[in-house]
N, C-alpha and C positions, 0 to 999 in steps of 0.2 A: 124645863132644863135651861132655857136661855135666861130666864129670870134668876135661877140659882147661880148661873155662871157670871152674870153681870153684877149681881149684888153680893156675891160671895156668901150665900146662905144655902141651907138645905131645907127643903120642904118635905116633911114626912108624908107618906102616901095617905095615911088616915086623915091628916089635916087638909091635904090637897082636895080630897073628896068633899070636904065641907065648904070649900071656897066656890060659891055659886056666882058671885059678882066680882067685878073688877075692884070694888071697894073692899071686899073681903081679902083679896090678895094684897092690896095696898096696905091695909091695916096690919097684915101679917108681916110684911116687909119692915114696916116701921117698928113693930114689936121686936123683931129679931135684930134690928140694927139700932135700937134705942141708945145703946152705950156709945155709938159712934156719931150720933147727931151733934152737930156743933154749928156755931155761927160761922159762915164762910168768910175767910179772910181774902179770898180771891175769886174771880169769876172762873168757873171750871172750864167752860168752853174757850175762853180767851187764853187761859194758861195752856191748854192743850194745843191751841192753834200756834202759839208762839214756840212751843216745844217742837211741834211738827215742822215749822218753818226753819228753825235752827238746824234740825237734822237734814232737811232737804237742801239747805244752803251748802252743806259739805259734799253733796252729791251732784247737784245740777246747778248750772250757772244762774238760772232764773229764780233760785230758791229765796234769795234775800228780798226780791221784789214782789213776792206772792202776797195777795190780799184774800180776804174771805170770799170775795166774789170771783176770784180767778178760776178759770176752767181747768179741771184736773186733766182732761185728755190733752188739752193744748199745752199744758205746763210740763208734763212728764214725758220724756222720750219713749216711744213705744218699743224701740229695739232692746232696751234694758229695763222695761217697766216691771216685769215680773220679778226680776232680781232686786230692783229698787224697792218694790212693795214688801218683799220678804225681808230685806235688809232693814227697812224702817220698823217693821214689826219687831225684829230682833233688838234693834238698838233702843227702841222706846219701851220694849217689854210690854207690848199691847197686842190685843187681837185686832186685826184689820178686817174690814169687810171684803168679801171675795170679788175679784174682778170677773167680768162676764165675757162670754163670747159674743161677737157681733150677731145681730139678729139674722143676717143672711146665713150664717153658719148653723144657727139653731134650726132655721127653716129647712135648709138643705139636709140636715141630719134627720129631721122628721120625715121628709119625703123619701130619703134613701131607706130608712127603716121600714116605712110602709111598703115600699117597692120590694123589699126583701120578704116581708111577711106574706103578701098576697101570692107570689109564686110558690112559696112554701106550702100554703094551704091548697093551692091547685094541684101541686105535685103529690101531696100525701092523702088528700081526700078520697081518691078512688080506692086506695088500698087499706087505709086505716079507719075510714069512717069520718064523718064530719066533726064529732066531738074531739077525737084525738088530733085530727088535723088542725083544729082551732088552737089546741094547746101547743102543738109544734110550731104553728105560725107565730103565736105569741112569744114562744121561746126564741124563735129566729129574730123577731123584732127586738126583744130584750138584748140578745147577744150583739146584734148589729148596733143598737144604740150604745151599748157599753164600749164597743170597739171605736165608734165615732167619738164618744166622749173622751176616751184616752188619747186618740189621735189628734184631737183638736185642742188639747191642753195648752200648747204654745200660742194658740189664738185667743186665749182668755186674757184680753188686754183692756177691755172697756169698763169704765165705771158705770154702775147702775144709775138709774134715774135719781135715786135718793142721795147720791153723792157725786153729782156731776161738777159741783163747785167745791172748793175747799171748806166752805161753811157747812155744806152737807156732809163732807167727809169727817169733819170734826164732830158733828152731831152724831154720826155713826160710831165714831171712836168712843165718845162719852157713853153712848148707849151700850156698846159691847163691853166696856171696861169701867163701869161706874164705880165699883168698889175700889179697884186699883187706883184710879185717878183721884177719887175723893180722899183717900188716905194720903196719897202723894201730895196733894195740894191743900189738905185740911179743909175740904169744902163738901161736907155731907149735910144735906138738909131736906126736909119733907117735900119742898117744892120741886127740887131736882129729882127726887125719887119718883114723884108722880109723872113728871115729864118723860123720864127715861122709861118708866113702865108703860106709858102710853105708846111710845115709839116701838117698844118691843112687841106689844100686842098688834099694832098696825102692821109691822113687818112680818110677824109670824102668821097672822090670821088673814091678812089682806083686806082689812076693813078700813073705813075712813076714820081719821083721827077724831072727828067730832062725835062719832058714835061710841068712842071709848070714854064712858062716864063712870063715876063710882057706882051707879045703880045698874049699869049694863050687865045683863046676865050672859055668862060665857056661852051657854048653849042656845038659849032662845033669842038673844039679841045679836050675838057675835058669830054664831054658827060654828062653835067649837064642839066637835064630836067627842 
């Protein structure tokens, strides 16, 4: 689904079942986008960075002085970061990567959910039996986690490790919006397609970039169920 969204294509279920390696998927993408491939007239990442910086300059004082190595967390004010994130996505007409909650919030949420599930099991086990008690405890855990997730939405302010700098953020933007940006800047080529496909697989499957090769099997090499 992420590949379809990023490259603006549709992968039929029957064809998807035949794609056993990364190379199979890469070849399909090139086949589906062959009419769009052209010699790039501009560097896609550079064009995206300058567009992002221009937008930021109208919202934050430090926007004009941003560099690819600038730190996202240090450059964007936290008080209005969620608003600014949504505003940039709207103005640039792009999908932005999600901001994340601080690690301590995630840890506290896990501990709180577990502390809710255990008493629920102890309470229900004597009357319902262990099987149903486990189910009710898991239900209590899921409900608690859902409530905590909703309650901590305002705390989702932190950039992920993959986009702590603006260079990383631009890379994520290109990965998430390759079709849109390539048409916008007339820069669609096989090398960029491969680089973006690699990043999508790394992000979605949690594997190392060097493991994503054309011969890598999705199931046996990359652990995709």
